[in-house]
C-alpha positions in Angstrom: 0.1 12.4 -6.3 -3.2 13.8 -5.1 -5.3 12.3 -2.3 -8.0 11.9 -4.9 -5.9 9.8 -7.3 -7.3 6.2 -7.4 -5.0 3.4 -6.1 -5.6 -0.3 -6.0 -3.2 -3.2 -5.6 -4.0 -6.7 -4.4 -2.0 -9.9 -3.8 -2.9 -13.2 -2.2 -1.0 -14.6 0.8 -2.0 -18.2 0.2 0.0 -19.5 3.2 -2.5 -17.5 5.4 -5.6 -17.4 3.1 -5.3 -13.7 3.2 -6.0 -11.0 0.6 -3.6 -8.1 1.1 -4.8 -5.0 -0.7 -4.2 -1.3 -0.8 -6.9 1.1 -2.0 -7.2 4.8 -1.9 -8.3 7.9 -3.7 -11.7 9.0 -4.9 -13.8 6.5 -6.8 -17.2 6.8 -8.5 -19.9 4.2 -9.3 -18.3 3.4 -12.7 -14.7 3.3 -11.7 -15.2 1.3 -8.5 -15.7 -1.8 -10.6 -11.9 -1.6 -11.4 -11.2 -1.9 -7.6 -13.6 -4.9 -7.3 -12.1 -6.7 -10.3 -8.6 -6.4 -8.8 -9.7 -7.8 -5.5 -11.8 -10.6 -7.1 -8.9 -11.6 -9.3 -6.5 -11.8 -6.4 -8.7 -13.9 -4.2 -10.1 -16.2 -6.9 -7.9 -19.2 -5.8 -9.5 -19.1 -2.3 -13.0 -18.8 -3.8 -12.4 -21.8 -6.1 -11.2 -23.8 -3.1 -14.2 -22.6 -1.0 -11.8 -21.4 1.7 -12.5 -18.6 4.2 -11.0 -15.3 3.1 -9.3 -13.0 5.5 -8.4 -9.6 4.2 -5.9 -7.0 5.2 -6.5 -3.5 3.9 -4.1 -0.6 3.7 -6.3 2.5 3.8 -3.5 5.0 4.4 -4.5 6.9 1.3 -8.3 6.2 1.5 -10.8 9.0 1.5 -14.6 8.8 2.2 -16.6 8.2 -1.0 -19.8 9.8 -2.2 -23.0 8.1 -0.9 -23.8 6.2 -4.2 -20.3 4.8 -4.4 -20.2 3.9 -0.7 -23.5 2.0 -1.1 -22.0 0.0 -4.0 -19.0 -0.9 -1.8 -21.5 -2.1 0.8 -23.2 -4.3 -1.8 -19.8 -5.7 -2.8 -18.9 -6.5 0.8 -22.1 -8.3 1.4 -21.5 -10.4 -1.8 -17.9 -11.0 -0.7 -19.2 -12.4 2.6 -21.3 -14.9 0.7 -18.2 -16.0 -1.2 -16.2 -16.6 2.0 -15.0 -13.3 3.4 -14.6 -14.1 7.0 -13.1 -11.0 8.5 -11.2 -7.9 7.6 -8.4 -5.9 9.3 -7.9 -2.4 8.0 -5.0 -0.1 9.0 -4.4 3.6 8.4 -8.0 4.6 7.7 -9.0 8.1 8.6 -11.9 8.4 11.1 -14.5 9.4 8.5 -13.5 6.4 6.3 -13.9 4.1 9.3 -17.4 5.5 10.1 -18.4 5.1 6.4 -17.2 1.5 6.2 -19.1 0.5 9.3 -22.2 2.2 8.0 -22.3 0.5 4.6 -21.2 -2.9 5.8 -22.5 -3.4 9.4 -22.7 -7.2 9.0 -19.0 -7.6 7.9 -16.5 -8.4 10.7 -14.0 -5.6 10.5 -11.6 -4.0 12.9 -9.5 -0.9 12.4 -5.9 -0.4 13.4 -3.2 2.2 13.3 -0.4 -0.1 12.1 0.0 -3.1 9.9 1.5 -5.4 12.6 -1.5 -4.7 14.9 -3.9 -5.5 12.1 -2.1 -8.8 11.2 -2.0 -9.9 14.8 -5.8 -9.5 15.1 -6.4 -11.0 11.7 -4.4 -14.2 12.5 -5.5 -14.6 16.1 -7.6 -17.7 16.9 -6.8 -19.4 13.6 
């Protein structure tokens, strides 16, 4: 498997109102909609119930995207915030990916971590 191979999986942890997802690889402005559709489908029950959404992202295979795709991701995150995205914990992201994420979505509450347990601890704190 190449680092540019696209990966997306998502599942809902309804007990914690959390979307757990993994994404990676190199996307483009057309294919990124596949990633968005996967995330939307997984968190639809929370959206329908108008619950806050907390997301946990595994970015261990993520790579920075081209500018156009990154901007589309930023648009998606702003829309997700309107539909209840409260905060996001991401683990395993390379430094360039962290910088790009913060650039395209500065108004989204996100923290980056090296491990999944650290990310979950932060995500579930004060709830």
